[in-house]
CHARMM internal coordinates of N, CA and C (Angstrom, degrees):
IC EDIT
DIST 1 N 1 CA 1.4827
DIST 1 CA 1 C 1.6546
ANGL 1 N 1 CA 1 C 103.63
DIST 1 C 2 N 1.2677
ANGL 1 CA 1 C 2 N 112.57
DIHE 1 N 1 CA 1 C 2 N 137.25
DIST 2 N 2 CA 1.4942
ANGL 1 C 2 N 2 CA 114.54
DIHE 1 CA 1 C 2 N 2 CA 175.95
DIST 2 CA 2 C 1.3806
ANGL 2 N 2 CA 2 C 115.38
DIHE 1 C 2 N 2 CA 2 C -74.36
DIST 2 C 3 N 1.3650
ANGL 2 CA 2 C 3 N 117.46
DIHE 2 N 2 CA 2 C 3 N 154.45
DIST 3 N 3 CA 1.4304
ANGL 2 C 3 N 3 CA 117.91
DIHE 2 CA 2 C 3 N 3 CA -172.66
DIST 3 CA 3 C 1.5256
ANGL 3 N 3 CA 3 C 114.63
DIHE 2 C 3 N 3 CA 3 C -62.77
DIST 3 C 4 N 1.3119
ANGL 3 CA 3 C 4 N 115.51
DIHE 3 N 3 CA 3 C 4 N -37.24
DIST 4 N 4 CA 1.4460
ANGL 3 C 4 N 4 CA 121.06
DIHE 3 CA 3 C 4 N 4 CA 179.53
DIST 4 CA 4 C 1.5482
ANGL 4 N 4 CA 4 C 110.38
DIHE 3 C 4 N 4 CA 4 C -64.05
DIST 4 C 5 N 1.2677
ANGL 4 CA 4 C 5 N 116.73
DIHE 4 N 4 CA 4 C 5 N -40.52
DIST 5 N 5 CA 1.4372
ANGL 4 C 5 N 5 CA 121.63
DIHE 4 CA 4 C 5 N 5 CA -176.75
DIST 5 CA 5 C 1.6224
ANGL 5 N 5 CA 5 C 107.20
DIHE 4 C 5 N 5 CA 5 C -69.87
DIST 5 C 6 N 1.3571
ANGL 5 CA 5 C 6 N 116.36
DIHE 5 N 5 CA 5 C 6 N -40.45
DIST 6 N 6 CA 1.3287
ANGL 5 C 6 N 6 CA 123.21
DIHE 5 CA 5 C 6 N 6 CA 179.46
DIST 6 CA 6 C 1.4940
ANGL 6 N 6 CA 6 C 112.37
DIHE 5 C 6 N 6 CA 6 C -62.91
DIST 6 C 7 N 1.3713
ANGL 6 CA 6 C 7 N 119.52
DIHE 6 N 6 CA 6 C 7 N -43.75
DIST 7 N 7 CA 1.3831
ANGL 6 C 7 N 7 CA 127.20
DIHE 6 CA 6 C 7 N 7 CA 178.41
DIST 7 CA 7 C 1.5424
ANGL 7 N 7 CA 7 C 109.32
DIHE 6 C 7 N 7 CA 7 C -62.43
DIST 7 C 8 N 1.2604
ANGL 7 CA 7 C 8 N 116.43
DIHE 7 N 7 CA 7 C 8 N -46.14
DIST 8 N 8 CA 1.4323
ANGL 7 C 8 N 8 CA 116.80
DIHE 7 CA 7 C 8 N 8 CA -179.01
DIST 8 CA 8 C 1.6513
ANGL 8 N 8 CA 8 C 109.05
DIHE 7 C 8 N 8 CA 8 C -64.29
DIST 8 C 9 N 1.2244
ANGL 8 CA 8 C 9 N 118.14
DIHE 8 N 8 CA 8 C 9 N -41.27
DIST 9 N 9 CA 1.4473
ANGL 8 C 9 N 9 CA 118.79
DIHE 8 CA 8 C 9 N 9 CA 177.55
DIST 9 CA 9 C 1.4691
ANGL 9 N 9 CA 9 C 111.72
DIHE 8 C 9 N 9 CA 9 C -60.26
DIST 9 C 10 N 1.3718
ANGL 9 CA 9 C 10 N 117.77
DIHE 9 N 9 CA 9 C 10 N -36.64
DIST 10 N 10 CA 1.4526
ANGL 9 C 10 N 10 CA 122.53
DIHE 9 CA 9 C 10 N 10 CA -177.05
DIST 10 CA 10 C 1.6364
ANGL 10 N 10 CA 10 C 106.75
DIHE 9 C 10 N 10 CA 10 C -73.56
DIST 10 C 11 N 1.2610
ANGL 10 CA 10 C 11 N 114.30
DIHE 10 N 10 CA 10 C 11 N -42.21
DIST 11 N 11 CA 1.5085
ANGL 10 C 11 N 11 CA 117.60
DIHE 10 CA 10 C 11 N 11 CA 174.99
DIST 11 CA 11 C 1.5291
ANGL 11 N 11 CA 11 C 119.27
DIHE 10 C 11 N 11 CA 11 C -57.94
DIST 11 C 12 N 1.2807
ANGL 11 CA 11 C 12 N 110.72
DIHE 11 N 11 CA 11 C 12 N -31.58
DIST 12 N 12 CA 1.4976
ANGL 11 C 12 N 12 CA 117.16
DIHE 11 CA 11 C 12 N 12 CA 177.47
DIST 12 CA 12 C 1.4604
ANGL 12 N 12 CA 12 C 114.36
DIHE 11 C 12 N 12 CA 12 C -79.34
DIST 12 C 13 N 1.2843
ANGL 12 CA 12 C 13 N 119.16
DIHE 12 N 12 CA 12 C 13 N -10.18
DIST 13 N 13 CA 1.4591
ANGL 12 C 13 N 13 CA 122.86
DIHE 12 CA 12 C 13 N 13 CA -173.42
DIST 13 CA 13 C 1.5838
ANGL 13 N 13 CA 13 C 106.23
DIHE 12 C 13 N 13 CA 13 C -84.22
DIST 13 C 14 N 1.3024
ANGL 13 CA 13 C 14 N 111.44
DIHE 13 N 13 CA 13 C 14 N 153.55
DIST 14 N 14 CA 1.5715
ANGL 13 C 14 N 14 CA 112.94
DIHE 13 CA 13 C 14 N 14 CA 168.95
DIST 14 CA 14 C 1.3679
ANGL 14 N 14 CA 14 C 113.31
DIHE 13 C 14 N 14 CA 14 C -77.64
DIST 14 C 15 N 1.3477
ANGL 14 CA 14 C 15 N 120.07
DIHE 14 N 14 CA 14 C 15 N 163.34
DIST 15 N 15 CA 1.4410
ANGL 14 C 15 N 15 CA 123.72
DIHE 14 CA 14 C 15 N 15 CA -175.64
DIST 15 CA 15 C 1.4336
ANGL 15 N 15 CA 15 C 117.02
DIHE 14 C 15 N 15 CA 15 C -59.69
DIST 15 C 16 N 1.3749
ANGL 15 CA 15 C 16 N 116.63
DIHE 15 N 15 CA 15 C 16 N -38.91
DIST 16 N 16 CA 1.4699
ANGL 15 C 16 N 16 CA 119.82
DIHE 15 CA 15 C 16 N 16 CA -176.51
DIST 16 CA 16 C 1.4903
ANGL 16 N 16 CA 16 C 107.45
DIHE 15 C 16 N 16 CA 16 C -73.55
DIST 16 C 17 N 1.2288
ANGL 16 CA 16 C 17 N 122.48
DIHE 16 N 16 CA 16 C 17 N -30.69
DIST 17 N 17 CA 1.5302
ANGL 16 C 17 N 17 CA 126.05
DIHE 16 CA 16 C 17 N 17 CA 177.15
DIST 17 CA 17 C 1.5452
ANGL 17 N 17 CA 17 C 110.57
DIHE 16 C 17 N 17 CA 17 C -69.27
DIST 17 C 18 N 1.3768
ANGL 17 CA 17 C 18 N 110.80
DIHE 17 N 17 CA 17 C 18 N -36.49
DIST 18 N 18 CA 1.4987
ANGL 17 C 18 N 18 CA 115.85
DIHE 17 CA 17 C 18 N 18 CA 176.08
DIST 18 CA 18 C 1.5385
ANGL 18 N 18 CA 18 C 111.84
DIHE 17 C 18 N 18 CA 18 C -63.47
DIST 18 C 19 N 1.2664
ANGL 18 CA 18 C 19 N 116.07
DIHE 18 N 18 CA 18 C 19 N -38.55
DIST 19 N 19 CA 1.4845
ANGL 18 C 19 N 19 CA 119.66
DIHE 18 CA 18 C 19 N 19 CA -178.05
DIST 19 CA 19 C 1.4831
ANGL 19 N 19 CA 19 C 106.40
DIHE 18 C 19 N 19 CA 19 C -63.71
DIST 19 C 20 N 1.3211
ANGL 19 CA 19 C 20 N 120.15
DIHE 19 N 19 CA 19 C 20 N -41.32
DIST 20 N 20 CA 1.4445
ANGL 19 C 20 N 20 CA 122.08
DIHE 19 CA 19 C 20 N 20 CA -178.56
DIST 20 CA 20 C 1.3911
ANGL 20 N 20 CA 20 C 112.20
DIHE 19 C 20 N 20 CA 20 C -67.43
DIST 20 C 21 N 1.4616
ANGL 20 CA 20 C 21 N 115.76
DIHE 20 N 20 CA 20 C 21 N -38.55
DIST 21 N 21 CA 1.4177
ANGL 20 C 21 N 21 CA 120.16
DIHE 20 CA 20 C 21 N 21 CA -179.21
DIST 21 CA 21 C 1.5306
ANGL 21 N 21 CA 21 C 113.04
DIHE 20 C 21 N 21 CA 21 C -65.98
DIST 21 C 22 N 1.3463
ANGL 21 CA 21 C 22 N 110.10
DIHE 21 N 21 CA 21 C 22 N -37.89
DIST 22 N 22 CA 1.5333
ANGL 21 C 22 N 22 CA 119.08
DIHE 21 CA 21 C 22 N 22 CA 176.59
DIST 22 CA 22 C 1.6048
ANGL 22 N 22 CA 22 C 111.51
DIHE 21 C 22 N 22 CA 22 C -59.98
DIST 22 C 23 N 1.3171
ANGL 22 CA 22 C 23 N 108.17
DIHE 22 N 22 CA 22 C 23 N -40.98
DIST 23 N 23 CA 1.5409
ANGL 22 C 23 N 23 CA 112.87
DIHE 22 CA 22 C 23 N 23 CA 179.84
DIST 23 CA 23 C 1.4658
ANGL 23 N 23 CA 23 C 109.81
DIHE 22 C 23 N 23 CA 23 C -66.40
DIST 23 C 24 N 1.3262
ANGL 23 CA 23 C 24 N 122.16
DIHE 23 N 23 CA 23 C 24 N -41.71
DIST 24 N 24 CA 1.4625
ANGL 23 C 24 N 24 CA 128.75
DIHE 23 CA 23 C 24 N 24 CA 178.79
DIST 24 CA 24 C 1.5125
ANGL 24 N 24 CA 24 C 107.55
DIHE 23 C 24 N 24 CA 24 C -62.33
DIST 24 C 25 N 1.3339
ANGL 24 CA 24 C 25 N 120.99
DIHE 24 N 24 CA 24 C 25 N -50.06
DIST 25 N 25 CA 1.4917
ANGL 24 C 25 N 25 CA 124.54
DIHE 24 CA 24 C 25 N 25 CA -174.65
DIST 25 CA 25 C 1.6044
ANGL 25 N 25 CA 25 C 104.89
DIHE 24 C 25 N 25 CA 25 C -61.22
DIST 25 C 26 N 1.2977
ANGL 25 CA 25 C 26 N 114.97
DIHE 25 N 25 CA 25 C 26 N -47.02
DIST 26 N 26 CA 1.5407
ANGL 25 C 26 N 26 CA 122.22
DIHE 25 CA 25 C 26 N 26 CA -177.19
DIST 26 CA 26 C 1.6227
ANGL 26 N 26 CA 26 C 108.21
DIHE 25 C 26 N 26 CA 26 C -58.63
DIST 26 C 27 N 1.2699
ANGL 26 CA 26 C 27 N 111.89
DIHE 26 N 26 CA 26 C 27 N -41.25
DIST 27 N 27 CA 1.4523
ANGL 26 C 27 N 27 CA 117.18
DIHE 26 CA 26 C 27 N 27 CA 179.74
DIST 27 CA 27 C 1.5264
ANGL 27 N 27 CA 27 C 111.73
DIHE 26 C 27 N 27 CA 27 C -64.91
DIST 27 C 28 N 1.4126
ANGL 27 CA 27 C 28 N 115.59
DIHE 27 N 27 CA 27 C 28 N -43.70
DIST 28 N 28 CA 1.4814
ANGL 27 C 28 N 28 CA 122.12
DIHE 27 CA 27 C 28 N 28 CA 174.57
DIST 28 CA 28 C 1.4937
ANGL 28 N 28 CA 28 C 112.22
DIHE 27 C 28 N 28 CA 28 C -61.37
DIST 28 C 29 N 1.3405
ANGL 28 CA 28 C 29 N 115.53
DIHE 28 N 28 CA 28 C 29 N -36.81
DIST 29 N 29 CA 1.4680
ANGL 28 C 29 N 29 CA 119.93
DIHE 28 CA 28 C 29 N 29 CA 179.70
DIST 29 CA 29 C 1.5595
ANGL 29 N 29 CA 29 C 112.06
DIHE 28 C 29 N 29 CA 29 C -66.37
DIST 29 C 30 N 1.3269
ANGL 29 CA 29 C 30 N 113.07
DIHE 29 N 29 CA 29 C 30 N -46.58
DIST 30 N 30 CA 1.5322
ANGL 29 C 30 N 30 CA 119.65
DIHE 29 CA 29 C 30 N 30 CA 174.45
DIST 30 CA 30 C 1.5392
ANGL 30 N 30 CA 30 C 110.89
DIHE 29 C 30 N 30 CA 30 C -53.24
DIST 30 C 31 N 1.3511
ANGL 30 CA 30 C 31 N 109.44
DIHE 30 N 30 CA 30 C 31 N -47.75
DIST 31 N 31 CA 1.4633
ANGL 30 C 31 N 31 CA 109.72
DIHE 30 CA 30 C 31 N 31 CA -176.09
DIST 31 CA 31 C 1.6302
ANGL 31 N 31 CA 31 C 113.58
DIHE 30 C 31 N 31 CA 31 C -68.74
DIST 31 C 32 N 1.1908
ANGL 31 CA 31 C 32 N 111.78
DIHE 31 N 31 CA 31 C 32 N -35.27
DIST 32 N 32 CA 1.5632
ANGL 31 C 32 N 32 CA 117.91
DIHE 31 CA 31 C 32 N 32 CA 178.46
DIST 32 CA 32 C 1.6014
ANGL 32 N 32 CA 32 C 105.24
DIHE 31 C 32 N 32 CA 32 C -65.56
DIST 32 C 33 N 1.2922
ANGL 32 CA 32 C 33 N 120.68
DIHE 32 N 32 CA 32 C 33 N -46.18
DIST 33 N 33 CA 1.4375
ANGL 32 C 33 N 33 CA 119.98
DIHE 32 CA 32 C 33 N 33 CA 174.56
DIST 33 CA 33 C 1.5054
ANGL 33 N 33 CA 33 C 120.67
DIHE 32 C 33 N 33 CA 33 C -59.07
DIST 33 C 34 N 1.3453
ANGL 33 CA 33 C 34 N 111.00
DIHE 33 N 33 CA 33 C 34 N -29.23
DIST 34 N 34 CA 1.4733
ANGL 33 C 34 N 34 CA 118.98
DIHE 33 CA 33 C 34 N 34 CA 176.46
DIST 34 CA 34 C 1.5596
ANGL 34 N 34 CA 34 C 105.46
DIHE 33 C 34 N 34 CA 34 C -74.96
DIST 34 C 35 N 1.3078
ANGL 34 CA 34 C 35 N 121.00
DIHE 34 N 34 CA 34 C 35 N -40.96
DIST 35 N 35 CA 1.4320
ANGL 34 C 35 N 35 CA 119.73
DIHE 34 CA 34 C 35 N 35 CA 178.22
DIST 35 CA 35 C 1.5353
ANGL 35 N 35 CA 35 C 111.10
DIHE 34 C 35 N 35 CA 35 C -66.30
DIST 35 C 36 N 1.2885
ANGL 35 CA 35 C 36 N 123.14
DIHE 35 N 35 CA 35 C 36 N -29.71
DIST 36 N 36 CA 1.4575
ANGL 35 C 36 N 36 CA 126.29
DIHE 35 CA 35 C 36 N 36 CA 177.03
DIST 36 CA 36 C 1.5221
ANGL 36 N 36 CA 36 C 107.15
DIHE 35 C 36 N 36 CA 36 C -66.89
DIST 36 C 37 N 1.2994
ANGL 36 CA 36 C 37 N 116.20
DIHE 36 N 36 CA 36 C 37 N -47.51
DIST 37 N 37 CA 1.4888
ANGL 36 C 37 N 37 CA 122.17
DIHE 36 CA 36 C 37 N 37 CA 179.93
DIST 37 CA 37 C 1.5847
ANGL 37 N 37 CA 37 C 110.86
DIHE 36 C 37 N 37 CA 37 C -58.57
DIST 37 C 38 N 1.3383
ANGL 37 CA 37 C 38 N 111.87
DIHE 37 N 37 CA 37 C 38 N -36.04
DIST 38 N 38 CA 1.4899
ANGL 37 C 38 N 38 CA 114.94
DIHE 37 CA 37 C 38 N 38 CA 178.02
DIST 38 CA 38 C 1.5329
ANGL 38 N 38 CA 38 C 115.17
DIHE 37 C 38 N 38 CA 38 C -85.85
DIST 38 C 39 N 1.3419
ANGL 38 CA 38 C 39 N 112.52
DIHE 38 N 38 CA 38 C 39 N -3.77
DIST 39 N 39 CA 1.3978
ANGL 38 C 39 N 39 CA 113.66
DIHE 38 CA 38 C 39 N 39 CA 179.40
DIST 39 CA 39 C 1.4805
ANGL 39 N 39 CA 39 C 118.64
DIHE 38 C 39 N 39 CA 39 C 82.24
DIST 39 C 40 N 1.3421
ANGL 39 CA 39 C 40 N 117.82
DIHE 39 N 39 CA 39 C 40 N 12.71
DIST 40 N 40 CA 1.4348
ANGL 39 C 40 N 40 CA 119.05
DIHE 39 CA 39 C 40 N 40 CA -175.74
DIST 40 CA 40 C 1.4240
ANGL 40 N 40 CA 40 C 119.91
DIHE 39 C 40 N 40 CA 40 C -110.22
DIST 40 C 41 N 1.4113
ANGL 40 CA 40 C 41 N 115.30
DIHE 40 N 40 CA 40 C 41 N 10.14
DIST 41 N 41 CA 1.4431
ANGL 40 C 41 N 41 CA 119.65
DIHE 40 CA 40 C 41 N 41 CA -178.15
DIST 41 CA 41 C 1.6196
ANGL 41 N 41 CA 41 C 105.23
DIHE 40 C 41 N 41 CA 41 C -99.98
DIST 41 C 42 N 1.2949
ANGL 41 CA 41 C 42 N 114.42
DIHE 41 N 41 CA 41 C 42 N 125.36
DIST 42 N 42 CA 1.4220
ANGL 41 C 42 N 42 CA 122.13
DIHE 41 CA 41 C 42 N 42 CA -177.92
DIST 42 CA 42 C 1.5855
ANGL 42 N 42 CA 42 C 114.43
DIHE 41 C 42 N 42 CA 42 C -83.94
DIST 42 C 43 N 1.2918
ANGL 42 CA 42 C 43 N 117.96
DIHE 42 N 42 CA 42 C 43 N -35.22
DIST 43 N 43 CA 1.4942
ANGL 42 C 43 N 43 CA 123.34
DIHE 42 CA 42 C 43 N 43 CA 176.70
DIST 43 CA 43 C 1.4910
ANGL 43 N 43 CA 43 C 113.98
DIHE 42 C 43 N 43 CA 43 C -109.87
DIST 43 C 44 N 1.2902
ANGL 43 CA 43 C 44 N 118.26
DIHE 43 N 43 CA 43 C 44 N 103.56
DIST 44 N 44 CA 1.4655
ANGL 43 C 44 N 44 CA 122.77
DIHE 43 CA 43 C 44 N 44 CA -179.36
DIST 44 CA 44 C 1.5305
ANGL 44 N 44 CA 44 C 108.78
DIHE 43 C 44 N 44 CA 44 C -72.01
DIST 44 C 45 N 1.3188
ANGL 44 CA 44 C 45 N 120.99
DIHE 44 N 44 CA 44 C 45 N -18.68
DIST 45 N 45 CA 1.4091
ANGL 44 C 45 N 45 CA 124.38
DIHE 44 CA 44 C 45 N 45 CA -179.46
DIST 45 CA 45 C 1.4680
ANGL 45 N 45 CA 45 C 110.71
DIHE 44 C 45 N 45 CA 45 C -66.10
DIST 45 C 46 N 1.3655
ANGL 45 CA 45 C 46 N 121.45
DIHE 45 N 45 CA 45 C 46 N -19.99
DIST 46 N 46 CA 1.3811
ANGL 45 C 46 N 46 CA 123.92
DIHE 45 CA 45 C 46 N 46 CA 175.35
DIST 46 CA 46 C 1.4752
ANGL 46 N 46 CA 46 C 112.31
DIHE 45 C 46 N 46 CA 46 C -60.10
DIST 46 C 47 N 1.3551
ANGL 46 CA 46 C 47 N 117.66
DIHE 46 N 46 CA 46 C 47 N -39.22
DIST 47 N 47 CA 1.4667
ANGL 46 C 47 N 47 CA 121.19
DIHE 46 CA 46 C 47 N 47 CA -177.54
DIST 47 CA 47 C 1.5192
ANGL 47 N 47 CA 47 C 110.92
DIHE 46 C 47 N 47 CA 47 C -64.09
DIST 47 C 48 N 1.3604
ANGL 47 CA 47 C 48 N 115.90
DIHE 47 N 47 CA 47 C 48 N -38.98
DIST 48 N 48 CA 1.3935
ANGL 47 C 48 N 48 CA 120.87
DIHE 47 CA 47 C 48 N 48 CA -179.05
DIST 48 CA 48 C 1.5392
ANGL 48 N 48 CA 48 C 110.10
DIHE 47 C 48 N 48 CA 48 C -65.76
DIST 48 C 49 N 1.2621
ANGL 48 CA 48 C 49 N 116.17
DIHE 48 N 48 CA 48 C 49 N -43.86
DIST 49 N 49 CA 1.4231
ANGL 48 C 49 N 49 CA 122.44
DIHE 48 CA 48 C 49 N 49 CA 177.56
DIST 49 CA 49 C 1.4585
ANGL 49 N 49 CA 49 C 115.85
DIHE 48 C 49 N 49 CA 49 C -62.16
DIST 49 C 50 N 1.3760
ANGL 49 CA 49 C 50 N 116.64
DIHE 49 N 49 CA 49 C 50 N -34.81
DIST 50 N 50 CA 1.4449
ANGL 49 C 50 N 50 CA 122.08
DIHE 49 CA 49 C 50 N 50 CA 178.72
DIST 50 CA 50 C 1.6127
ANGL 50 N 50 CA 50 C 108.12
DIHE 49 C 50 N 50 CA 50 C -73.70
DIST 50 C 51 N 1.3578
ANGL 50 CA 50 C 51 N 113.52
DIHE 50 N 50 CA 50 C 51 N -40.74
DIST 51 N 51 CA 1.4344
ANGL 50 C 51 N 51 CA 114.44
DIHE 50 CA 50 C 51 N 51 CA 176.95
DIST 51 CA 51 C 1.4312
ANGL 51 N 51 CA 51 C 117.20
DIHE 50 C 51 N 51 CA 51 C -62.15
DIST 51 C 52 N 1.4134
ANGL 51 CA 51 C 52 N 116.86
DIHE 51 N 51 CA 51 C 52 N -36.03
DIST 52 N 52 CA 1.4212
ANGL 51 C 52 N 52 CA 121.25
DIHE 51 CA 51 C 52 N 52 CA 172.59
DIST 52 CA 52 C 1.5322
ANGL 52 N 52 CA 52 C 115.05
DIHE 51 C 52 N 52 CA 52 C -67.35
DIST 52 C 53 N 1.3569
ANGL 52 CA 52 C 53 N 114.80
DIHE 52 N 52 CA 52 C 53 N -36.98
DIST 53 N 53 CA 1.5141
ANGL 52 C 53 N 53 CA 115.47
DIHE 52 CA 52 C 53 N 53 CA 174.39
DIST 53 CA 53 C 1.4161
ANGL 53 N 53 CA 53 C 113.62
DIHE 52 C 53 N 53 CA 53 C -66.90
DIST 53 C 54 N 1.3632
ANGL 53 CA 53 C 54 N 122.36
DIHE 53 N 53 CA 53 C 54 N -26.41
DIST 54 N 54 CA 1.4787
ANGL 53 C 54 N 54 CA 127.40
DIHE 53 CA 53 C 54 N 54 CA 175.37
DIST 54 CA 54 C 1.5185
ANGL 54 N 54 CA 54 C 106.23
DIHE 53 C 54 N 54 CA 54 C -66.76
DIST 54 C 55 N 1.4233
ANGL 54 CA 54 C 55 N 115.77
DIHE 54 N 54 CA 54 C 55 N -50.26
DIST 55 N 55 CA 1.4008
ANGL 54 C 55 N 55 CA 117.35
DIHE 54 CA 54 C 55 N 55 CA -176.61
DIST 55 CA 55 C 1.5717
ANGL 55 N 55 CA 55 C 109.86
DIHE 54 C 55 N 55 CA 55 C -64.94
DIST 55 C 56 N 1.2454
ANGL 55 CA 55 C 56 N 121.04
DIHE 55 N 55 CA 55 C 56 N -41.27
DIST 56 N 56 CA 1.5148
ANGL 55 C 56 N 56 CA 123.27
DIHE 55 CA 55 C 56 N 56 CA -177.82
DIST 56 CA 56 C 1.6465
ANGL 56 N 56 CA 56 C 104.51
DIHE 55 C 56 N 56 CA 56 C -58.71
DIST 56 C 57 N 1.2627
ANGL 56 CA 56 C 57 N 115.40
DIHE 56 N 56 CA 56 C 57 N -53.84
DIST 57 N 57 CA 1.3869
ANGL 56 C 57 N 57 CA 122.98
DIHE 56 CA 56 C 57 N 57 CA -174.86
DIST 57 CA 57 C 1.5385
ANGL 57 N 57 CA 57 C 113.25
DIHE 56 C 57 N 57 CA 57 C -54.79
DIST 57 C 58 N 1.2724
ANGL 57 CA 57 C 58 N 109.11
DIHE 57 N 57 CA 57 C 58 N -50.39
DIST 58 N 58 CA 1.5717
ANGL 57 C 58 N 58 CA 119.53
DIHE 57 CA 57 C 58 N 58 CA 176.48
DIST 58 CA 58 C 1.4729
ANGL 58 N 58 CA 58 C 110.90
DIHE 57 C 58 N 58 CA 58 C -60.01
DIST 58 C 59 N 1.3107
ANGL 58 CA 58 C 59 N 122.17
DIHE 58 N 58 CA 58 C 59 N -41.33
DIST 59 N 59 CA 1.4292
ANGL 58 C 59 N 59 CA 128.53
DIHE 58 CA 58 C 59 N 59 CA -177.73
DIST 59 CA 59 C 1.6264
ANGL 59 N 59 CA 59 C 107.38
DIHE 58 C 59 N 59 CA 59 C -68.36
DIST 59 C 60 N 1.2311
ANGL 59 CA 59 C 60 N 112.30
DIHE 59 N 59 CA 59 C 60 N -45.49
DIST 60 N 60 CA 1.6358
ANGL 59 C 60 N 60 CA 114.69
DIHE 59 CA 59 C 60 N 60 CA 173.73
DIST 60 CA 60 C 1.4561
ANGL 60 N 60 CA 60 C 116.73
DIHE 59 C 60 N 60 CA 60 C -61.84
DIST 60 C 61 N 1.3324
ANGL 60 CA 60 C 61 N 115.14
DIHE 60 N 60 CA 60 C 61 N -40.11
DIST 61 N 61 CA 1.4975
ANGL 60 C 61 N 61 CA 122.20
DIHE 60 CA 60 C 61 N 61 CA 175.37
DIST 61 CA 61 C 1.4123
ANGL 61 N 61 CA 61 C 110.66
DIHE 60 C 61 N 61 CA 61 C -61.05
DIST 61 C 62 N 1.3396
ANGL 61 CA 61 C 62 N 119.59
DIHE 61 N 61 CA 61 C 62 N -45.92
DIST 62 N 62 CA 1.5053
ANGL 61 C 62 N 62 CA 122.83
DIHE 61 CA 61 C 62 N 62 CA -178.29
DIST 62 CA 62 C 1.5586
ANGL 62 N 62 CA 62 C 108.66
DIHE 61 C 62 N 62 CA 62 C -71.94
DIST 62 C 63 N 1.2331
ANGL 62 CA 62 C 63 N 125.54
DIHE 62 N 62 CA 62 C 63 N -34.77
DIST 63 N 63 CA 1.4564
ANGL 62 C 63 N 63 CA 127.07
DIHE 62 CA 62 C 63 N 63 CA 171.56
DIST 63 CA 63 C 1.4757
ANGL 63 N 63 CA 63 C 110.69
DIHE 62 C 63 N 63 CA 63 C -57.66
DIST 63 C 64 N 1.4022
ANGL 63 CA 63 C 64 N 115.01
DIHE 63 N 63 CA 63 C 64 N -49.71
DIST 64 N 64 CA 1.4714
ANGL 63 C 64 N 64 CA 119.49
DIHE 63 CA 63 C 64 N 64 CA -173.88
DIST 64 CA 64 C 1.5513
ANGL 64 N 64 CA 64 C 109.65
DIHE 63 C 64 N 64 CA 64 C -66.74
DIST 64 C 65 N 1.3261
ANGL 64 CA 64 C 65 N 113.74
DIHE 64 N 64 CA 64 C 65 N -35.53
DIST 65 N 65 CA 1.5233
ANGL 64 C 65 N 65 CA 113.18
DIHE 64 CA 64 C 65 N 65 CA -179.87
DIST 65 CA 65 C 1.4760
ANGL 65 N 65 CA 65 C 111.05
DIHE 64 C 65 N 65 CA 65 C -76.15
DIST 65 C 66 N 1.3422
ANGL 65 CA 65 C 66 N 120.66
DIHE 65 N 65 CA 65 C 66 N -17.96
DIST 66 N 66 CA 1.4438
ANGL 65 C 66 N 66 CA 121.13
DIHE 65 CA 65 C 66 N 66 CA 175.20
DIST 66 CA 66 C 1.5269
ANGL 66 N 66 CA 66 C 113.04
DIHE 65 C 66 N 66 CA 66 C -75.23
DIST 66 C 67 N 1.2991
ANGL 66 CA 66 C 67 N 114.67
DIHE 66 N 66 CA 66 C 67 N -27.48
DIST 67 N 67 CA 1.5138
ANGL 66 C 67 N 67 CA 116.72
DIHE 66 CA 66 C 67 N 67 CA -174.75
DIST 67 CA 67 C 1.5376
ANGL 67 N 67 CA 67 C 108.57
DIHE 66 C 67 N 67 CA 67 C -73.68
END
COOR INIT
IC SEED 1 N 1 CA 1 C
IC BUILD
């Protein structure tokens, strides 16, 4: 998914759903990092994408709470 489309999707979500999405993405990131440590992850770019998703969601949550 392109970052613009992903950002639009997150901006349309309600704040409580964003918190749940953030928890899921963080869980996926932790899982991917464990796979890297075990040497079983083929695409290391997945970790970077997950980190950026965490940052996007966190930013949108803080913007919505400031409103």
